[in-house]
N, C-alpha and C positions, 0 to 999 in steps of 0.2 A: 671623816669616818663614813658619813651617809653617802659619800661619793663612790669609797670602796662598796659597801653594799650594793649600789645601784649596777657598779661595775661587774661585780660579781655576780648578780641576777642577771644580767643582760647577757656575761659571755657564758654561761651555762645555759641559758634558755637557748642561745644561738646556737651553741657547739651541738646541742643536742639537736637542733632542726637540722644543722649541716649533716650530722653523722647519718641520720635517719634518712634524708633526702639523697645523701651521696656513698651510701653504704655499700662496698661492694666486694663480695667473696671471692677470694684469690685462694687458688690450689696451691700445694707445693709443701714441702718438709722443711722444717728449720735446721740448720746445720750450724757445727762449730766455724767462727769465722778463722781464717787461717793469721796465723802469729798473735792470735789474741788470748791463749790461754785459757780455753774453755769458756770464753764467753760466748752466749748463744744470740743467733740473728735469726731472725722470721721473714718470711717472703713479703717482698714488697711489690706495690702493683706499679704501673707506668704512670698513674695519674696522681696527684696531690692531694688526696682525700685525706683526711685524717685517720689513724688507725683508733684512737683512743680518744673520748671526752676528756676536757681537763677536769681535775677533780674541785668540786667547789669545797669552798671554807665553811664547816659546819658551824662557827661560832657565829657567821655572819648570817647566815639563812636557817638557822635550825627553825623546824616548823613541828606540829603536832603530829605530821604525816610521816614520821620516820618507818623507815620500811618495818611492815609486820607479816612479813612473808613468810610463809611455813611451806614444807613438804616439795619445795623446787618451784612453789608458784612466784612470778616474777612481777608480783604489783604490790601496791601500798595503799596504805590507809585514804589516799587521794583518788586511786582507781576503784576502790570499794566503796567512794561516795558517789561514784556514777552509778544511773541507771543504766547497764549496759544495753537491755532491750531499746530505750528512750536514745542512747548514742546510734544505735545501729538505725534506728529509725531515722533519725536525721541526717547521717549520711548516707542511708539506700543502700547500704549492703553490710555484711559481717564485719565485725572488728575486733581488734587484738588491744587489750589494754596491758600496758607494760609501764615498769616503772622506769622513771626519767631523772636521772640525779636522786636527791633524797627527798625532793618536796614537789615533784611533779608525776603526770602521768601521761606517757606517751600513747597517742590514741592513733591505730592505723588502719584502715579500712582495707577490705578486698578488692573494691572499685580503686585502689590506689588514693585516696583522701587519706591525710593525715593533719593531725595537730598535736598543742603539746599544752596542757594546761598544769598550773602550781600553784601551790600554796604557801604564801610566807606571814609569818609573824610579826618581824621586825621592819619592813618596808611599809612606806605609805605612799597613798595615790600622789598626794602634795608634791612628791619628790619628781614625779613623772610628770608633771605639769610645766613643761618646757619645750621648747620648740612649736612644730606643725603637730597639731591634736585635735580631736572633735570630741567633746562633751558628751556623755551618753548617761544613761540609768538602765543597771542591771539588775532585775529584782527588788527594785525600789533603793537600790544603793548607788551612790555615785560613781562614775567609771569614766574611762579616756578611751578613744581609739586614735593609735597612732599612724603616721603614715607607714611604718614599717611593719605593717601586719600583726599588731600586739595590742590585744583589749586588757587594761588593768583595771580592777574593781576594787573599792576598796570593800573592807570585811564588815565595816561600822558605815553608821552614817555621816560620819566626820572624816572628809578626806584629810585630814591631817595626823588622825590616829594611825597606830602601829596596828598593822594586818592587810593583806594585800593578796588578791586572787590576781591569776595572769593567763592568757591565753594567747600562744604563739601561732596563727592560722594560715601561713601563706601556704600549706599545702593542700587548703580546700579550695583554693579559686575563687571565683566570682559568686559574691553570696556569703561567703566564707565569716563575714562577720556576724550575721544573724545565727549561723549553727553556734560559733564560739560563746556568742552572748548567752544562748540557751544554755550551753555545758555549763558555763560560768554562772548562772543563775541556779543550776541543780545543786553545784558546788555550795553557794549559798546557805542552801539548807542545813548544812552541818557546820560549816566555818565563821558563818555570819556571828558578830560579836556585839 
């Protein structure tokens, strides 16, 4: 059960980051495929970029951050918990905050920098203390930084307690870990247990 939650989280986080980093607009019109009896096809590109991110099992990663968007707004509670002016200051340009899966916020700056932050109720920091990592403190909470540009922060002072924040920051480049830590500290103001 724990392994499934870990894999679901990593798959969702990496898929969202991959889609954000590799997204490509393709022009063209959908048309009926010959001999398929009305089945439609959509335009494809010559590269192998995924066209959709995989869906995430809501029972495994439900969070208080379910979408609360209204009026066509594509943000959620996680995006709303961030101080946009502080995010812009950290990234050095204007930013767009957009819902990423059901528990995260994709942050894209006009200067090309990007990251994803997410909030989880049922994952624990202890589950991620495997392989190569560096112990950290973020906002007074135990945290780790992995070799794959992810920072995980316990939402409580107990790393074995359920509740986790995460930031995937490969789109920030050198020094991105300090920006990611700062944004996770912002989220702790709302999501600490």
